[in-house]
LOKOL-298602 format. One record per atom (N, C-alpha, C): residue in one letter; atom name; x, y, z. Coordinates in nm, 2 decimals. Each point is the difference from the previous one (the first is absolute). Layout:
REM residues N
residuo=a	atomo=CA	X=X	Y=Y	Z=Z .
...
***
This chain:
REM residues 58
residuo=m	atomo=N	X=21.32	Y=4.27	Z=8.97 .
residuo=m	atomo=CA	X=-0.11	Y=-0.05	Z=0.07 .
residuo=m	atomo=C	X=0.04	Y=-0.13	Z=0.06 .
residuo=a	atomo=N	X=-0.04	Y=-0.03	Z=0.12 .
residuo=a	atomo=CA	X=0.04	Y=-0.12	Z=0.07 .
residuo=a	atomo=C	X=-0.07	Y=-0.13	Z=-0.06 .
residuo=a	atomo=N	X=0.07	Y=-0.11	Z=0.01 .
residuo=a	atomo=CA	X=-0.05	Y=-0.12	Z=-0.06 .
residuo=a	atomo=C	X=-0.12	Y=-0.06	Z=0.07 .
residuo=d	atomo=N	X=-0.02	Y=0.04	Z=0.13 .
residuo=d	atomo=CA	X=-0.11	Y=-0.05	Z=0.07 .
residuo=d	atomo=C	X=-0.12	Y=0.10	Z=0.01 .
residuo=d	atomo=N	X=0.00	Y=0.10	Z=-0.09 .
residuo=d	atomo=CA	X=-0.10	Y=0.10	Z=-0.01 .
residuo=d	atomo=C	X=-0.13	Y=-0.07	Z=-0.04 .
residuo=t	atomo=N	X=-0.11	Y=0.02	Z=0.08 .
residuo=t	atomo=CA	X=-0.13	Y=-0.06	Z=-0.03 .
residuo=t	atomo=C	X=-0.10	Y=0.09	Z=-0.07 .
residuo=a	atomo=N	X=0.04	Y=0.12	Z=-0.04 .
residuo=a	atomo=CA	X=-0.09	Y=0.09	Z=-0.07 .
residuo=a	atomo=C	X=-0.03	Y=-0.06	Z=-0.14 .
residuo=p	atomo=N	X=-0.12	Y=0.02	Z=-0.05 .
residuo=p	atomo=CA	X=-0.03	Y=-0.06	Z=-0.14 .
residuo=p	atomo=C	X=0.07	Y=0.07	Z=-0.11 .
residuo=w	atomo=N	X=0.05	Y=-0.07	Z=-0.10 .
residuo=w	atomo=CA	X=0.06	Y=0.06	Z=-0.11 .
residuo=w	atomo=C	X=0.00	Y=-0.11	Z=-0.11 .
residuo=f	atomo=N	X=0.02	Y=0.05	Z=-0.13 .
residuo=f	atomo=CA	X=0.01	Y=-0.10	Z=-0.11 .
residuo=f	atomo=C	X=0.07	Y=0.08	Z=-0.11 .
residuo=l	atomo=N	X=0.04	Y=-0.08	Z=-0.10 .
residuo=l	atomo=CA	X=0.07	Y=0.05	Z=-0.12 .
residuo=l	atomo=C	X=-0.09	Y=0.00	Z=-0.12 .
residuo=v	atomo=N	X=0.01	Y=0.10	Z=-0.09 .
residuo=v	atomo=CA	X=-0.07	Y=0.01	Z=-0.12 .
residuo=v	atomo=C	X=0.10	Y=0.01	Z=-0.12 .
residuo=e	atomo=N	X=-0.02	Y=-0.09	Z=-0.10 .
residuo=e	atomo=CA	X=0.08	Y=0.01	Z=-0.11 .
residuo=e	atomo=C	X=-0.07	Y=0.08	Z=-0.11 .
residuo=d	atomo=N	X=0.08	Y=0.09	Z=-0.07 .
residuo=d	atomo=CA	X=-0.07	Y=0.10	Z=-0.09 .
residuo=d	atomo=C	X=-0.01	Y=-0.05	Z=-0.14 .
residuo=g	atomo=N	X=0.03	Y=-0.12	Z=-0.03 .
residuo=g	atomo=CA	X=-0.01	Y=-0.06	Z=-0.14 .
residuo=g	atomo=C	X=0.12	Y=0.03	Z=-0.08 .
residuo=e	atomo=N	X=0.10	Y=0.08	Z=0.05 .
residuo=e	atomo=CA	X=0.12	Y=0.03	Z=-0.08 .
residuo=e	atomo=C	X=0.12	Y=-0.04	Z=0.08 .
residuo=g	atomo=N	X=-0.01	Y=-0.09	Z=0.10 .
residuo=g	atomo=CA	X=0.11	Y=-0.04	Z=0.08 .
residuo=g	atomo=C	X=0.03	Y=0.08	Z=0.13 .
residuo=g	atomo=N	X=-0.07	Y=0.11	Z=0.02 .
residuo=g	atomo=CA	X=0.01	Y=0.08	Z=0.12 .
residuo=g	atomo=C	X=-0.09	Y=-0.05	Z=0.11 .
residuo=w	atomo=N	X=0.04	Y=0.03	Z=0.12 .
residuo=w	atomo=CA	X=-0.07	Y=-0.04	Z=0.12 .
residuo=w	atomo=C	X=-0.03	Y=0.12	Z=0.09 .
residuo=a	atomo=N	X=-0.11	Y=0.00	Z=0.07 .
residuo=a	atomo=CA	X=-0.03	Y=0.10	Z=0.10 .
residuo=a	atomo=C	X=-0.05	Y=-0.07	Z=0.12 .
residuo=r	atomo=N	X=0.05	Y=0.04	Z=0.12 .
residuo=r	atomo=CA	X=-0.05	Y=-0.05	Z=0.13 .
residuo=r	atomo=C	X=-0.10	Y=0.09	Z=0.06 .
residuo=y	atomo=N	X=-0.11	Y=-0.05	Z=0.05 .
residuo=y	atomo=CA	X=-0.10	Y=0.08	Z=0.06 .
residuo=y	atomo=C	X=-0.02	Y=-0.05	Z=0.14 .
residuo=d	atomo=N	X=0.02	Y=0.09	Z=0.10 .
residuo=d	atomo=CA	X=-0.02	Y=-0.03	Z=0.14 .
residuo=d	atomo=C	X=-0.14	Y=0.03	Z=0.04 .
residuo=m	atomo=N	X=-0.09	Y=-0.09	Z=-0.04 .
residuo=m	atomo=CA	X=-0.14	Y=0.02	Z=0.03 .
residuo=m	atomo=C	X=-0.07	Y=-0.14	Z=-0.03 .
residuo=s	atomo=N	X=-0.12	Y=-0.01	Z=0.04 .
residuo=s	atomo=CA	X=-0.07	Y=-0.13	Z=-0.03 .
residuo=s	atomo=C	X=-0.04	Y=0.00	Z=-0.15 .
residuo=f	atomo=N	X=-0.03	Y=-0.12	Z=-0.05 .
residuo=f	atomo=CA	X=-0.05	Y=-0.01	Z=-0.13 .
residuo=f	atomo=C	X=-0.13	Y=0.07	Z=-0.02 .
residuo=a	atomo=N	X=-0.09	Y=0.00	Z=0.10 .
residuo=a	atomo=CA	X=-0.13	Y=0.07	Z=-0.01 .
residuo=a	atomo=C	X=0.02	Y=0.15	Z=-0.02 .
residuo=e	atomo=N	X=0.09	Y=0.06	Z=0.07 .
residuo=e	atomo=CA	X=0.03	Y=0.14	Z=-0.01 .
residuo=e	atomo=C	X=0.06	Y=0.03	Z=-0.14 .
residuo=w	atomo=N	X=0.10	Y=-0.09	Z=-0.04 .
residuo=w	atomo=CA	X=0.06	Y=0.02	Z=-0.13 .
residuo=w	atomo=C	X=-0.11	Y=-0.01	Z=-0.11 .
residuo=l	atomo=N	X=-0.09	Y=-0.10	Z=0.00 .
residuo=l	atomo=CA	X=-0.10	Y=-0.01	Z=-0.10 .
residuo=l	atomo=C	X=-0.10	Y=0.12	Z=0.00 .
residuo=y	atomo=N	X=-0.03	Y=0.05	Z=0.12 .
residuo=y	atomo=CA	X=-0.09	Y=0.11	Z=0.00 .
residuo=y	atomo=C	X=0.06	Y=0.12	Z=-0.06 .
residuo=r	atomo=N	X=0.13	Y=0.03	Z=0.03 .
residuo=r	atomo=CA	X=0.07	Y=0.11	Z=-0.06 .
residuo=r	atomo=C	X=0.01	Y=-0.02	Z=-0.15 .
residuo=y	atomo=N	X=0.03	Y=-0.12	Z=-0.05 .
residuo=y	atomo=CA	X=0.01	Y=-0.02	Z=-0.14 .
residuo=y	atomo=C	X=-0.13	Y=0.02	Z=-0.07 .
residuo=l	atomo=N	X=-0.11	Y=-0.04	Z=0.06 .
residuo=l	atomo=CA	X=-0.14	Y=0.02	Z=-0.06 .
residuo=l	atomo=C	X=-0.04	Y=0.14	Z=0.00 .
residuo=i	atomo=N	X=0.04	Y=0.09	Z=0.09 .
residuo=i	atomo=CA	X=-0.04	Y=0.14	Z=0.00 .
residuo=i	atomo=C	X=0.09	Y=0.08	Z=-0.09 .
residuo=g	atomo=N	X=0.11	Y=-0.06	Z=-0.06 .
residuo=g	atomo=CA	X=0.07	Y=0.07	Z=-0.10 .
residuo=g	atomo=C	X=0.14	Y=0.05	Z=0.04 .
residuo=e	atomo=N	X=0.06	Y=-0.05	Z=0.11 .
residuo=e	atomo=CA	X=0.13	Y=0.03	Z=0.04 .
residuo=e	atomo=C	X=0.10	Y=-0.08	Z=-0.08 .
residuo=d	atomo=N	X=0.12	Y=0.05	Z=-0.01 .
residuo=d	atomo=CA	X=0.11	Y=-0.07	Z=-0.07 .
residuo=d	atomo=C	X=0.05	Y=-0.11	Z=0.10 .
residuo=m	atomo=N	X=-0.03	Y=-0.12	Z=-0.02 .
residuo=m	atomo=CA	X=0.03	Y=-0.10	Z=0.09 .
residuo=m	atomo=C	X=0.09	Y=-0.11	Z=-0.06 .
residuo=t	atomo=N	X=0.04	Y=0.01	Z=-0.12 .
residuo=t	atomo=CA	X=0.09	Y=-0.10	Z=-0.06 .
residuo=t	atomo=C	X=0.12	Y=0.07	Z=-0.06 .
residuo=g	atomo=N	X=0.02	Y=0.12	Z=0.03 .
residuo=g	atomo=CA	X=0.11	Y=0.08	Z=-0.05 .
residuo=g	atomo=C	X=-0.05	Y=0.14	Z=-0.05 .
residuo=p	atomo=N	X=0.09	Y=0.08	Z=-0.05 .
residuo=p	atomo=CA	X=-0.04	Y=0.13	Z=-0.05 .
residuo=p	atomo=C	X=-0.09	Y=-0.01	Z=-0.12 .
residuo=n	atomo=N	X=-0.10	Y=0.09	Z=0.00 .
residuo=n	atomo=CA	X=-0.10	Y=0.01	Z=-0.11 .
residuo=n	atomo=C	X=-0.07	Y=-0.13	Z=-0.03 .
residuo=t	atomo=N	X=-0.04	Y=-0.08	Z=0.10 .
residuo=t	atomo=CA	X=-0.06	Y=-0.13	Z=-0.02 .
residuo=t	atomo=C	X=-0.15	Y=0.00	Z=0.06 .
residuo=s	atomo=N	X=-0.05	Y=0.12	Z=0.02 .
residuo=s	atomo=CA	X=-0.13	Y=0.00	Z=0.07 .
residuo=s	atomo=C	X=-0.11	Y=-0.05	Z=-0.10 .
residuo=a	atomo=N	X=-0.10	Y=-0.06	Z=0.05 .
residuo=a	atomo=CA	X=-0.11	Y=-0.05	Z=-0.07 .
residuo=a	atomo=C	X=-0.13	Y=0.02	Z=0.08 .
residuo=f	atomo=N	X=-0.08	Y=0.09	Z=-0.04 .
residuo=f	atomo=CA	X=-0.13	Y=0.03	Z=0.08 .
residuo=f	atomo=C	X=-0.11	Y=-0.09	Z=-0.05 .
residuo=y	atomo=N	X=-0.06	Y=-0.07	Z=0.09 .
residuo=y	atomo=CA	X=-0.12	Y=-0.09	Z=-0.03 .
residuo=y	atomo=C	X=-0.11	Y=0.06	Z=0.08 .
residuo=p	atomo=N	X=-0.10	Y=0.06	Z=-0.07 .
residuo=p	atomo=CA	X=-0.10	Y=0.08	Z=0.07 .
residuo=p	atomo=C	X=-0.10	Y=-0.09	Z=0.08 .
residuo=g	atomo=N	X=0.01	Y=-0.13	Z=0.00 .
residuo=g	atomo=CA	X=-0.07	Y=-0.08	Z=0.09 .
residuo=g	atomo=C	X=-0.15	Y=0.01	Z=-0.02 .
residuo=p	atomo=N	X=-0.08	Y=-0.07	Z=0.07 .
residuo=p	atomo=CA	X=0.05	Y=-0.08	Z=0.12 .
residuo=p	atomo=C	X=0.06	Y=-0.13	Z=-0.05 .
residuo=v	atomo=N	X=0.09	Y=-0.05	Z=0.08 .
residuo=v	atomo=CA	X=0.07	Y=-0.13	Z=-0.04 .
residuo=v	atomo=C	X=-0.10	Y=-0.11	Z=0.01 .
residuo=q	atomo=N	X=0.00	Y=-0.09	Z=-0.10 .
residuo=q	atomo=CA	X=-0.09	Y=-0.11	Z=0.00 .
residuo=q	atomo=C	X=0.08	Y=-0.13	Z=0.01 .
residuo=l	atomo=N	X=-0.04	Y=-0.09	Z=0.08 .
residuo=l	atomo=CA	X=0.06	Y=-0.13	Z=0.02 .
residuo=l	atomo=C	X=-0.08	Y=-0.10	Z=-0.08 .
residuo=c	atomo=N	X=0.07	Y=-0.09	Z=-0.07 .
residuo=c	atomo=CA	X=-0.07	Y=-0.10	Z=-0.08 .
residuo=c	atomo=C	X=0.06	Y=-0.14	Z=0.03 .
residuo=r	atomo=N	X=-0.08	Y=-0.10	Z=0.01 .
residuo=r	atomo=CA	X=0.04	Y=-0.13	Z=0.02 .
residuo=r	atomo=C	X=0.07	Y=-0.06	Z=-0.13 .
residuo=l	atomo=N	X=0.12	Y=-0.05	Z=0.01 .
residuo=l	atomo=CA	X=0.07	Y=-0.06	Z=-0.11 .
residuo=l	atomo=C	X=-0.04	Y=-0.14	Z=-0.01 .
residuo=r	atomo=N	X=-0.03	Y=-0.05	Z=-0.12 .
residuo=r	atomo=CA	X=-0.04	Y=-0.14	Z=-0.01 .
residuo=r	atomo=C	X=0.11	Y=-0.08	Z=-0.05 .
***
């Protein structure tokens, strides 16, 4: 991939020293994670039946 590529991407660390690159926006990644896709490595899905609630941190 070219160094001047402007497509969104980011890296996710799996907690065991492994890394995965995702060529998508964070919003798309988060959506896929919340609907239960493996988004931090094999067999890492976590389904949250929602709705997602936002809380103000004090």
